[in-house]
BALOBA-1460 file (C-alpha; in Angstrom, 3 decimals):
// residues 351
<rec num="1" residu="m" x="-0.010" y="-0.008" z="-0.014"/>
<rec num="2" residu="e" x="1.334" y="3.411" z="-0.981"/>
<rec num="3" residu="k" x="2.031" y="5.664" z="1.958"/>
<rec num="4" residu="e" x="0.158" y="8.966" z="2.242"/>
<rec num="5" residu="k" x="2.285" y="12.109" z="2.194"/>
<rec num="6" residu="l" x="1.714" y="13.848" z="5.548"/>
<rec num="7" residu="g" x="2.944" y="17.367" z="6.100"/>
<rec num="8" residu="v" x="3.508" y="18.169" z="9.785"/>
<rec num="9" residu="i" x="3.699" y="21.946" z="10.159"/>
<rec num="10" residu="f" x="5.051" y="23.524" z="13.361"/>
<rec num="11" residu="g" x="6.751" y="26.567" z="14.837"/>
<rec num="12" residu="g" x="4.957" y="29.651" z="13.612"/>
<rec num="13" residu="m" x="4.945" y="33.407" z="14.252"/>
<rec num="14" residu="s" x="3.167" y="33.336" z="17.599"/>
<rec num="15" residu="t" x="4.515" y="33.528" z="21.112"/>
<rec num="16" residu="e" x="4.081" y="29.765" z="21.262"/>
<rec num="17" residu="n" x="6.611" y="28.911" z="18.548"/>
<rec num="18" residu="e" x="8.916" y="27.031" z="20.949"/>
<rec num="19" residu="v" x="6.105" y="24.988" z="22.532"/>
<rec num="20" residu="s" x="4.878" y="24.071" z="19.062"/>
<rec num="21" residu="v" x="8.350" y="22.695" z="18.224"/>
<rec num="22" residu="i" x="8.278" y="20.393" z="21.275"/>
<rec num="23" residu="s" x="4.717" y="19.288" z="20.506"/>
<rec num="24" residu="a" x="5.744" y="18.450" z="16.900"/>
<rec num="25" residu="q" x="8.778" y="16.538" z="18.118"/>
<rec num="26" residu="s" x="6.510" y="14.211" z="20.122"/>
<rec num="27" residu="i" x="4.072" y="13.777" z="17.243"/>
<rec num="28" residu="l" x="6.886" y="13.097" z="14.715"/>
<rec num="29" residu="q" x="8.368" y="10.441" z="16.986"/>
<rec num="30" residu="n" x="4.972" y="8.703" z="17.498"/>
<rec num="31" residu="l" x="3.479" y="8.811" z="13.994"/>
<rec num="32" residu="d" x="2.801" y="5.455" z="12.303"/>
<rec num="33" residu="k" x="5.707" y="5.305" z="9.817"/>
<rec num="34" residu="s" x="4.077" y="2.352" z="8.008"/>
<rec num="35" residu="k" x="1.103" y="4.539" z="6.971"/>
<rec num="36" residu="y" x="2.621" y="7.934" z="6.287"/>
<rec num="37" residu="e" x="5.597" y="9.435" z="4.441"/>
<rec num="38" residu="i" x="6.375" y="12.322" z="6.739"/>
<rec num="39" residu="f" x="7.291" y="15.831" z="5.628"/>
<rec num="40" residu="p" x="8.222" y="18.046" z="8.608"/>
<rec num="41" residu="i" x="7.751" y="21.744" z="7.907"/>
<rec num="42" residu="y" x="9.003" y="24.480" z="10.250"/>
<rec num="43" residu="i" x="7.683" y="28.050" z="10.140"/>
<rec num="44" residu="g" x="10.175" y="30.461" z="11.654"/>
<rec num="45" residu="k" x="9.216" y="33.322" z="13.928"/>
<rec num="46" residu="d" x="9.628" y="35.691" z="10.949"/>
<rec num="47" residu="g" x="7.204" y="33.555" z="8.823"/>
<rec num="48" residu="t" x="9.805" y="31.763" z="6.664"/>
<rec num="49" residu="w" x="8.892" y="28.170" z="5.774"/>
<rec num="50" residu="y" x="11.526" y="25.417" z="5.934"/>
<rec num="51" residu="k" x="11.884" y="21.708" z="5.239"/>
<rec num="52" residu="v" x="13.399" y="20.011" z="8.293"/>
<rec num="53" residu="q" x="15.914" y="17.215" z="7.819"/>
<rec num="54" residu="n" x="16.585" y="15.642" z="11.242"/>
<rec num="55" residu="y" x="13.035" y="15.701" z="12.521"/>
<rec num="56" residu="v" x="13.498" y="13.102" z="15.301"/>
<rec num="57" residu="a" x="16.227" y="15.073" z="16.990"/>
<rec num="58" residu="q" x="15.623" y="15.688" z="20.707"/>
<rec num="59" residu="r" x="15.274" y="19.354" z="21.407"/>
<rec num="60" residu="k" x="14.923" y="21.382" z="24.569"/>
<rec num="61" residu="l" x="12.403" y="24.212" z="24.821"/>
<rec num="62" residu="g" x="13.785" y="27.162" z="22.863"/>
<rec num="63" residu="e" x="16.611" y="25.224" z="21.188"/>
<rec num="64" residu="e" x="17.143" y="26.435" z="17.585"/>
<rec num="65" residu="i" x="16.439" y="24.131" z="14.639"/>
<rec num="66" residu="l" x="19.614" y="24.102" z="12.486"/>
<rec num="67" residu="e" x="18.997" y="21.258" z="10.021"/>
<rec num="68" residu="k" x="16.584" y="23.087" z="7.784"/>
<rec num="69" residu="e" x="16.263" y="24.197" z="4.152"/>
<rec num="70" residu="k" x="14.109" y="27.119" z="2.952"/>
<rec num="71" residu="i" x="11.034" y="26.174" z="0.909"/>
<rec num="72" residu="q" x="11.184" y="28.309" z="-2.232"/>
<rec num="73" residu="n" x="7.508" y="27.913" z="-3.226"/>
<rec num="74" residu="v" x="5.320" y="27.085" z="-0.226"/>
<rec num="75" residu="i" x="2.075" y="26.724" z="-2.208"/>
<rec num="76" residu="d" x="3.584" y="24.188" z="-4.699"/>
<rec num="77" residu="y" x="5.168" y="22.272" z="-1.841"/>
<rec num="78" residu="l" x="1.900" y="21.962" z="0.076"/>
<rec num="79" residu="k" x="-0.051" y="21.049" z="-3.069"/>
<rec num="80" residu="d" x="2.187" y="17.990" z="-3.467"/>
<rec num="81" residu="l" x="1.150" y="16.592" z="-0.041"/>
<rec num="82" residu="d" x="-1.932" y="14.502" z="0.711"/>
<rec num="83" residu="i" x="-2.771" y="15.614" z="4.297"/>
<rec num="84" residu="l" x="-1.689" y="18.553" z="6.392"/>
<rec num="85" residu="f" x="-1.207" y="18.332" z="10.156"/>
<rec num="86" residu="p" x="-0.790" y="21.779" z="11.769"/>
<rec num="87" residu="v" x="0.910" y="21.551" z="15.123"/>
<rec num="88" residu="l" x="0.731" y="25.308" z="15.544"/>
<rec num="89" residu="h" x="-0.356" y="27.035" z="18.755"/>
<rec num="90" residu="g" x="-1.539" y="30.584" z="18.978"/>
<rec num="91" residu="l" x="-1.908" y="33.341" z="16.392"/>
<rec num="92" residu="y" x="-1.634" y="32.478" z="12.699"/>
<rec num="93" residu="g" x="-1.807" y="28.750" z="13.423"/>
<rec num="94" residu="e" x="-4.708" y="28.157" z="15.774"/>
<rec num="95" residu="d" x="-6.871" y="31.156" z="14.899"/>
<rec num="96" residu="g" x="-8.185" y="30.169" z="11.444"/>
<rec num="97" residu="s" x="-5.403" y="31.879" z="9.443"/>
<rec num="98" residu="i" x="-3.556" y="28.801" z="8.202"/>
<rec num="99" residu="q" x="-6.794" y="26.841" z="8.089"/>
<rec num="100" residu="g" x="-7.953" y="29.334" z="5.451"/>
<rec num="101" residu="l" x="-4.843" y="28.616" z="3.395"/>
<rec num="102" residu="f" x="-5.507" y="24.900" z="3.600"/>
<rec num="103" residu="e" x="-9.125" y="25.421" z="2.487"/>
<rec num="104" residu="l" x="-7.950" y="27.411" z="-0.545"/>
<rec num="105" residu="l" x="-5.541" y="24.585" z="-1.407"/>
<rec num="106" residu="k" x="-8.464" y="22.073" z="-1.043"/>
<rec num="107" residu="k" x="-6.265" y="19.883" z="1.197"/>
<rec num="108" residu="p" x="-7.589" y="17.771" z="4.085"/>
<rec num="109" residu="y" x="-6.114" y="19.007" z="7.351"/>
<rec num="110" residu="v" x="-6.152" y="17.946" z="10.978"/>
<rec num="111" residu="g" x="-8.277" y="19.831" z="13.469"/>
<rec num="112" residu="c" x="-10.930" y="22.475" z="13.670"/>
<rec num="113" residu="k" x="-11.985" y="24.480" z="10.559"/>
<rec num="114" residu="i" x="-11.820" y="28.268" z="10.164"/>
<rec num="115" residu="l" x="-14.788" y="29.313" z="12.282"/>
<rec num="116" residu="a" x="-14.104" y="27.064" z="15.295"/>
<rec num="117" residu="s" x="-10.423" y="27.938" z="15.176"/>
<rec num="118" residu="s" x="-10.998" y="31.687" z="15.178"/>
<rec num="119" residu="v" x="-13.757" y="31.615" z="17.786"/>
<rec num="120" residu="g" x="-11.801" y="29.153" z="20.010"/>
<rec num="121" residu="m" x="-8.722" y="31.320" z="19.897"/>
<rec num="122" residu="d" x="-10.516" y="34.517" z="20.918"/>
<rec num="123" residu="k" x="-11.316" y="34.143" z="24.614"/>
<rec num="124" residu="v" x="-13.905" y="36.915" z="24.601"/>
<rec num="125" residu="y" x="-15.946" y="35.507" z="21.730"/>
<rec num="126" residu="t" x="-15.586" y="31.984" z="23.018"/>
<rec num="127" residu="k" x="-17.355" y="33.189" z="26.157"/>
<rec num="128" residu="i" x="-20.189" y="34.710" z="24.141"/>
<rec num="129" residu="i" x="-20.775" y="31.358" z="22.358"/>
<rec num="130" residu="f" x="-20.559" y="29.462" z="25.667"/>
<rec num="131" residu="e" x="-23.183" y="31.783" z="27.200"/>
<rec num="132" residu="k" x="-25.485" y="30.940" z="24.290"/>
<rec num="133" residu="a" x="-24.842" y="27.217" z="24.928"/>
<rec num="134" residu="g" x="-25.843" y="27.604" z="28.555"/>
<rec num="135" residu="l" x="-22.453" y="26.738" z="29.999"/>
<rec num="136" residu="k" x="-21.656" y="28.297" z="33.442"/>
<rec num="137" residu="q" x="-18.684" y="30.611" z="33.442"/>
<rec num="138" residu="a" x="-16.822" y="32.926" z="35.855"/>
<rec num="139" residu="k" x="-17.968" y="36.558" z="35.717"/>
<rec num="140" residu="y" x="-15.850" y="38.613" z="33.356"/>
<rec num="141" residu="e" x="-15.182" y="42.020" z="31.840"/>
<rec num="142" residu="y" x="-13.940" y="42.884" z="28.346"/>
<rec num="143" residu="i" x="-11.732" y="45.875" z="27.410"/>
<rec num="144" residu="r" x="-9.655" y="46.988" z="24.389"/>
<rec num="145" residu="k" x="-6.482" y="48.988" z="24.381"/>
<rec num="146" residu="y" x="-6.958" y="52.239" z="22.427"/>
<rec num="147" residu="k" x="-3.908" y="54.521" z="22.001"/>
<rec num="148" residu="e" x="-3.105" y="55.520" z="25.615"/>
<rec num="149" residu="q" x="-6.570" y="54.733" z="26.927"/>
<rec num="150" residu="y" x="-8.901" y="51.719" z="27.093"/>
<rec num="151" residu="i" x="-12.337" y="50.989" z="25.627"/>
<rec num="152" residu="y" x="-14.622" y="49.442" z="28.192"/>
<rec num="153" residu="v" x="-17.254" y="47.171" z="26.537"/>
<rec num="154" residu="n" x="-20.325" y="46.338" z="28.571"/>
<rec num="155" residu="k" x="-22.592" y="43.308" z="28.200"/>
<rec num="156" residu="n" x="-24.710" y="45.008" z="25.522"/>
<rec num="157" residu="f" x="-21.556" y="45.977" z="23.533"/>
<rec num="158" residu="k" x="-21.888" y="49.678" z="24.478"/>
<rec num="159" residu="e" x="-18.460" y="51.242" z="24.548"/>
<rec num="160" residu="e" x="-16.768" y="53.891" z="26.727"/>
<rec num="161" residu="i" x="-13.281" y="55.324" z="26.226"/>
<rec num="162" residu="l" x="-11.646" y="55.609" z="29.669"/>
<rec num="163" residu="s" x="-8.293" y="56.099" z="31.327"/>
<rec num="164" residu="l" x="-6.690" y="53.052" z="32.931"/>
<rec num="165" residu="k" x="-7.758" y="54.120" z="36.428"/>
<rec num="166" residu="e" x="-11.331" y="54.701" z="35.279"/>
<rec num="167" residu="t" x="-11.284" y="51.306" z="33.575"/>
<rec num="168" residu="v" x="-10.086" y="49.602" z="36.747"/>
<rec num="169" residu="k" x="-12.869" y="51.338" z="38.737"/>
<rec num="170" residu="k" x="-15.470" y="50.008" z="36.274"/>
<rec num="171" residu="i" x="-14.091" y="46.487" z="36.571"/>
<rec num="172" residu="t" x="-13.905" y="46.466" z="40.352"/>
<rec num="173" residu="n" x="-17.537" y="47.619" z="40.525"/>
<rec num="174" residu="n" x="-18.537" y="44.343" z="38.913"/>
<rec num="175" residu="l" x="-15.813" y="41.829" z="39.931"/>
<rec num="176" residu="t" x="-14.059" y="40.985" z="43.164"/>
<rec num="177" residu="f" x="-10.421" y="40.076" z="43.765"/>
<rec num="178" residu="p" x="-8.579" y="37.946" z="42.929"/>
<rec num="179" residu="m" x="-8.937" y="38.405" z="39.164"/>
<rec num="180" residu="f" x="-7.192" y="36.851" z="36.197"/>
<rec num="181" residu="v" x="-6.149" y="39.182" z="33.338"/>
<rec num="182" residu="k" x="-5.692" y="37.553" z="29.949"/>
<rec num="183" residu="p" x="-4.852" y="38.669" z="26.410"/>
<rec num="184" residu="s" x="-7.949" y="37.568" z="24.438"/>
<rec num="185" residu="n" x="-5.875" y="35.959" z="21.693"/>
<rec num="186" residu="s" x="-3.015" y="34.082" z="23.310"/>
<rec num="187" residu="g" x="-2.372" y="30.512" z="24.375"/>
<rec num="188" residu="s" x="-0.138" y="28.490" z="26.718"/>
<rec num="189" residu="s" x="-1.008" y="31.036" z="29.417"/>
<rec num="190" residu="v" x="1.217" y="33.639" z="27.700"/>
<rec num="191" residu="g" x="0.495" y="37.099" z="29.079"/>
<rec num="192" residu="i" x="-1.820" y="35.918" z="31.887"/>
<rec num="193" residu="n" x="-1.441" y="37.207" z="35.397"/>
<rec num="194" residu="k" x="-3.347" y="37.205" z="38.673"/>
<rec num="195" residu="a" x="-4.332" y="40.497" z="40.284"/>
<rec num="196" residu="k" x="-5.122" y="40.783" z="44.041"/>
<rec num="197" residu="n" x="-5.704" y="44.529" z="44.242"/>
<rec num="198" residu="e" x="-6.245" y="47.621" z="42.082"/>
<rec num="199" residu="e" x="-2.568" y="48.420" z="41.661"/>
<rec num="200" residu="e" x="-1.811" y="44.838" z="40.486"/>
<rec num="201" residu="l" x="-4.839" y="44.980" z="38.209"/>
<rec num="202" residu="e" x="-3.445" y="48.104" z="36.499"/>
<rec num="203" residu="q" x="-0.064" y="46.429" z="35.968"/>
<rec num="204" residu="c" x="-1.639" y="43.175" z="34.692"/>
<rec num="205" residu="i" x="-3.771" y="45.055" z="32.143"/>
<rec num="206" residu="k" x="-0.721" y="46.965" z="30.864"/>
<rec num="207" residu="y" x="1.200" y="43.716" z="30.595"/>
<rec num="208" residu="a" x="-1.618" y="41.851" z="28.792"/>
<rec num="209" residu="a" x="-1.920" y="44.713" z="26.332"/>
<rec num="210" residu="q" x="1.587" y="43.861" z="25.033"/>
<rec num="211" residu="f" x="0.243" y="40.627" z="23.613"/>
<rec num="212" residu="d" x="-3.214" y="41.695" z="22.340"/>
<rec num="213" residu="h" x="-5.287" y="44.893" z="22.258"/>
<rec num="214" residu="k" x="-8.331" y="42.875" z="23.403"/>
<rec num="215" residu="i" x="-8.160" y="41.932" z="27.121"/>
<rec num="216" residu="l" x="-10.314" y="39.666" z="29.285"/>
<rec num="217" residu="i" x="-10.600" y="40.094" z="33.051"/>
<rec num="218" residu="e" x="-12.169" y="37.160" z="34.923"/>
<rec num="219" residu="q" x="-13.170" y="36.753" z="38.517"/>
<rec num="220" residu="g" x="-10.987" y="34.101" z="40.132"/>
<rec num="221" residu="i" x="-12.503" y="30.813" z="41.217"/>
<rec num="222" residu="i" x="-11.060" y="28.896" z="44.164"/>
<rec num="223" residu="g" x="-11.130" y="25.198" z="43.339"/>
<rec num="224" residu="k" x="-9.742" y="22.425" z="41.172"/>
<rec num="225" residu="e" x="-8.496" y="23.144" z="37.611"/>
<rec num="226" residu="v" x="-9.502" y="20.199" z="35.433"/>
<rec num="227" residu="e" x="-9.297" y="19.336" z="31.733"/>
<rec num="228" residu="c" x="-11.131" y="17.002" z="29.326"/>
<rec num="229" residu="a" x="-10.063" y="15.991" z="25.813"/>
<rec num="230" residu="v" x="-12.548" y="15.512" z="22.966"/>
<rec num="231" residu="l" x="-12.194" y="13.613" z="19.658"/>
<rec num="232" residu="g" x="-14.479" y="13.423" z="16.640"/>
<rec num="233" residu="n" x="-16.447" y="15.333" z="14.022"/>
<rec num="234" residu="e" x="-20.151" y="14.599" z="14.375"/>
<rec num="235" residu="e" x="-19.733" y="11.581" z="16.624"/>
<rec num="236" residu="v" x="-17.679" y="13.092" z="19.439"/>
<rec num="237" residu="v" x="-16.154" y="11.188" z="22.368"/>
<rec num="238" residu="a" x="-14.721" y="12.657" z="25.537"/>
<rec num="239" residu="s" x="-11.812" y="11.332" z="27.545"/>
<rec num="240" residu="t" x="-11.612" y="10.943" z="31.252"/>
<rec num="241" residu="v" x="-10.921" y="14.158" z="33.250"/>
<rec num="242" residu="g" x="-7.470" y="15.219" z="34.459"/>
<rec num="243" residu="e" x="-6.572" y="17.612" z="37.296"/>
<rec num="244" residu="i" x="-3.809" y="20.185" z="37.208"/>
<rec num="245" residu="k" x="-1.629" y="20.718" z="40.226"/>
<rec num="246" residu="p" x="0.445" y="23.797" z="39.286"/>
<rec num="247" residu="a" x="3.748" y="24.283" z="41.054"/>
<rec num="248" residu="e" x="3.060" y="28.014" z="41.052"/>
<rec num="249" residu="e" x="0.060" y="30.080" z="42.157"/>
<rec num="250" residu="f" x="-1.703" y="29.308" z="38.878"/>
<rec num="251" residu="y" x="-0.937" y="27.331" z="35.677"/>
<rec num="252" residu="s" x="1.265" y="29.975" z="34.057"/>
<rec num="253" residu="y" x="3.521" y="29.407" z="30.979"/>
<rec num="254" residu="d" x="6.507" y="28.742" z="33.279"/>
<rec num="255" residu="a" x="4.441" y="26.389" z="35.466"/>
<rec num="256" residu="k" x="3.398" y="24.405" z="32.351"/>
<rec num="257" residu="y" x="6.715" y="24.128" z="30.526"/>
<rec num="258" residu="k" x="9.578" y="25.017" z="32.853"/>
<rec num="259" residu="n" x="8.649" y="23.981" z="36.377"/>
<rec num="260" residu="k" x="8.908" y="20.206" z="36.795"/>
<rec num="261" residu="e" x="7.080" y="20.394" z="40.119"/>
<rec num="262" residu="s" x="3.754" y="20.976" z="38.243"/>
<rec num="263" residu="k" x="1.735" y="17.716" z="38.251"/>
<rec num="264" residu="v" x="-1.326" y="16.204" z="36.707"/>
<rec num="265" residu="i" x="-3.696" y="13.707" z="38.311"/>
<rec num="266" residu="i" x="-5.604" y="11.351" z="35.965"/>
<rec num="267" residu="p" x="-8.368" y="10.752" z="36.607"/>
<rec num="268" residu="a" x="-9.097" y="13.916" z="38.622"/>
<rec num="269" residu="n" x="-9.924" y="13.672" z="42.273"/>
<rec num="270" residu="i" x="-13.614" y="14.416" z="41.803"/>
<rec num="271" residu="s" x="-16.861" y="12.423" z="42.133"/>
<rec num="272" residu="k" x="-17.991" y="10.199" z="39.289"/>
<rec num="273" residu="e" x="-21.095" y="12.420" z="38.831"/>
<rec num="274" residu="i" x="-18.986" y="15.575" z="38.373"/>
<rec num="275" residu="l" x="-16.584" y="13.789" z="36.120"/>
<rec num="276" residu="e" x="-19.355" y="12.609" z="33.793"/>
<rec num="277" residu="e" x="-20.988" y="16.076" z="33.757"/>
<rec num="278" residu="i" x="-17.664" y="17.653" z="32.760"/>
<rec num="279" residu="r" x="-17.392" y="15.115" z="29.871"/>
<rec num="280" residu="k" x="-20.891" y="16.051" z="28.659"/>
<rec num="281" residu="q" x="-20.147" y="19.786" z="28.926"/>
<rec num="282" residu="a" x="-16.821" y="19.334" z="27.051"/>
<rec num="283" residu="i" x="-18.680" y="17.826" z="24.085"/>
<rec num="284" residu="r" x="-21.342" y="20.590" z="24.221"/>
<rec num="285" residu="a" x="-18.663" y="23.262" z="24.217"/>
<rec num="286" residu="f" x="-16.914" y="21.573" z="21.275"/>
<rec num="287" residu="k" x="-20.139" y="21.334" z="19.336"/>
<rec num="288" residu="a" x="-21.108" y="24.935" z="20.233"/>
<rec num="289" residu="i" x="-18.093" y="26.353" z="18.408"/>
<rec num="290" residu="d" x="-18.594" y="23.855" z="15.526"/>
<rec num="291" residu="g" x="-15.392" y="21.982" z="16.447"/>
<rec num="292" residu="k" x="-13.911" y="19.244" z="14.310"/>
<rec num="293" residu="g" x="-11.265" y="16.661" z="15.006"/>
<rec num="294" residu="l" x="-9.936" y="17.469" z="18.432"/>
<rec num="295" residu="s" x="-9.910" y="19.950" z="21.288"/>
<rec num="296" residu="r" x="-9.133" y="20.127" z="24.956"/>
<rec num="297" residu="v" x="-11.716" y="21.832" z="27.177"/>
<rec num="298" residu="d" x="-10.665" y="23.343" z="30.526"/>
<rec num="299" residu="f" x="-12.924" y="23.753" z="33.583"/>
<rec num="300" residu="f" x="-12.857" y="24.738" z="37.279"/>
<rec num="301" residu="v" x="-14.694" y="22.840" z="40.000"/>
<rec num="302" residu="e" x="-15.397" y="25.370" z="42.779"/>
<rec num="303" residu="e" x="-14.145" y="24.236" z="46.139"/>
<rec num="304" residu="k" x="-17.113" y="25.187" z="48.338"/>
<rec num="305" residu="t" x="-19.993" y="24.417" z="46.005"/>
<rec num="306" residu="n" x="-18.662" y="21.739" z="43.539"/>
<rec num="307" residu="q" x="-20.137" y="23.985" z="40.775"/>
<rec num="308" residu="i" x="-18.575" y="23.400" z="37.374"/>
<rec num="309" residu="y" x="-17.342" y="26.482" z="35.473"/>
<rec num="310" residu="i" x="-16.030" y="26.232" z="31.937"/>
<rec num="311" residu="n" x="-12.790" y="28.114" z="31.436"/>
<rec num="312" residu="e" x="-11.754" y="27.807" z="27.773"/>
<rec num="313" residu="i" x="-11.351" y="25.512" z="24.769"/>
<rec num="314" residu="n" x="-8.082" y="24.756" z="23.020"/>
<rec num="315" residu="t" x="-8.645" y="23.744" z="19.391"/>
<rec num="316" residu="l" x="-4.959" y="22.699" z="18.866"/>
<rec num="317" residu="p" x="-3.856" y="21.499" z="22.327"/>
<rec num="318" residu="g" x="-0.280" y="20.758" z="23.239"/>
<rec num="319" residu="f" x="1.189" y="17.405" z="22.264"/>
<rec num="320" residu="t" x="4.442" y="17.514" z="24.253"/>
<rec num="321" residu="n" x="5.365" y="14.471" z="26.396"/>
<rec num="322" residu="i" x="3.763" y="16.203" z="29.381"/>
<rec num="323" residu="s" x="0.693" y="17.524" z="27.572"/>
<rec num="324" residu="m" x="-2.779" y="16.600" z="28.895"/>
<rec num="325" residu="y" x="-4.508" y="15.818" z="25.572"/>
<rec num="326" residu="p" x="-2.588" y="12.631" z="24.718"/>
<rec num="327" residu="k" x="-2.269" y="11.676" z="28.352"/>
<rec num="328" residu="l" x="-6.042" y="11.912" z="28.864"/>
<rec num="329" residu="f" x="-6.784" y="9.621" z="25.934"/>
<rec num="330" residu="e" x="-4.033" y="7.236" z="26.891"/>
<rec num="331" residu="a" x="-5.753" y="6.912" z="30.289"/>
<rec num="332" residu="s" x="-9.008" y="6.383" z="28.375"/>
<rec num="333" residu="g" x="-7.600" y="3.417" z="26.420"/>
<rec num="334" residu="i" x="-6.258" y="5.130" z="23.204"/>
<rec num="335" residu="p" x="-2.452" y="5.025" z="23.006"/>
<rec num="336" residu="y" x="-0.549" y="7.967" z="21.441"/>
<rec num="337" residu="t" x="0.113" y="6.511" z="17.940"/>
<rec num="338" residu="q" x="-3.437" y="5.146" z="17.674"/>
<rec num="339" residu="l" x="-4.777" y="8.579" z="18.738"/>
<rec num="340" residu="l" x="-2.727" y="10.304" z="15.991"/>
<rec num="341" residu="n" x="-4.069" y="7.816" z="13.430"/>
<rec num="342" residu="k" x="-7.668" y="8.618" z="14.517"/>
<rec num="343" residu="i" x="-7.073" y="12.328" z="14.370"/>
<rec num="344" residu="i" x="-5.606" y="12.077" z="10.867"/>
<rec num="345" residu="e" x="-8.453" y="9.844" z="9.631"/>
<rec num="346" residu="l" x="-11.005" y="12.363" z="10.945"/>
<rec num="347" residu="s" x="-9.388" y="15.014" z="8.700"/>
<rec num="348" residu="k" x="-10.519" y="13.051" z="5.597"/>
<rec num="349" residu="e" x="-14.221" y="13.077" z="6.497"/>
<rec num="350" residu="n" x="-16.371" y="15.503" z="4.570"/>
<rec num="351" residu="p" x="-17.840" y="18.296" z="6.717"/>
């Protein structure tokens, strides 16, 4: 049987370039070599596309890829492949941008389509969809950076241009500390900080604005942080639920990828009833954004009430050797290579 030509695309121009490289390394090592002829493709931080020669080389986070050759005509190179597997996190890779390119090339590709990718990447608009789907969420506020001021956007999308101090006053009228401040379009917890008072809130907003002009402020929830993986197109299955035990105050970028003291518990230390409800809600969230292929859905279980709050959805979750998505399905009876085969097969189904 002739092998299918599989292009594995990683790196990218987002702040998550380095995490993407480590995810791709794990995928490339675990792909079924009897089924696919593998073409590793690296996109540099400047947007240059390269063929990668030694794709099984072990790399540390941030280590430069040296064995690469520039692709002269990207469109022609992609047209010669059978299936495209984007392992791209963040802007330009997870937000519908590259998915649009694949659609124009009429190539099957792994993961969510344009709409689900763009909505899933934008935390503010994800929340609007989740509200419509009846999923319980933490209270939140939405602002946009505008020159030296901020635009405060209320629940009816009425806007006010305010100073930073005026913006903070508006937010604290509606939310209580602690709060989490997040760039609306960013992943791997890049740009996210926890604010415990007004002064910290000001600093966190200014910091988040370096990564995106749209900023989400959420009321903090004290409880367990749990995650559930989903797989499928129309017939969607959910994994068991895993619990995050961050080594730091919250699951920041450093806590995820640099601090080895961060731990995961699979299955999560929650009741069977809560676990099953989270699995149902994960599928509902995935369907609500019109997800395809795969996603990881993150929740909180409040300590005092056991209430479930959806946090966000990741349409191209991490695939590093410590990432939750493959670990959750492995614990649910689908080993890594088999999981990759299923994800790739799903890409061939007609929408």
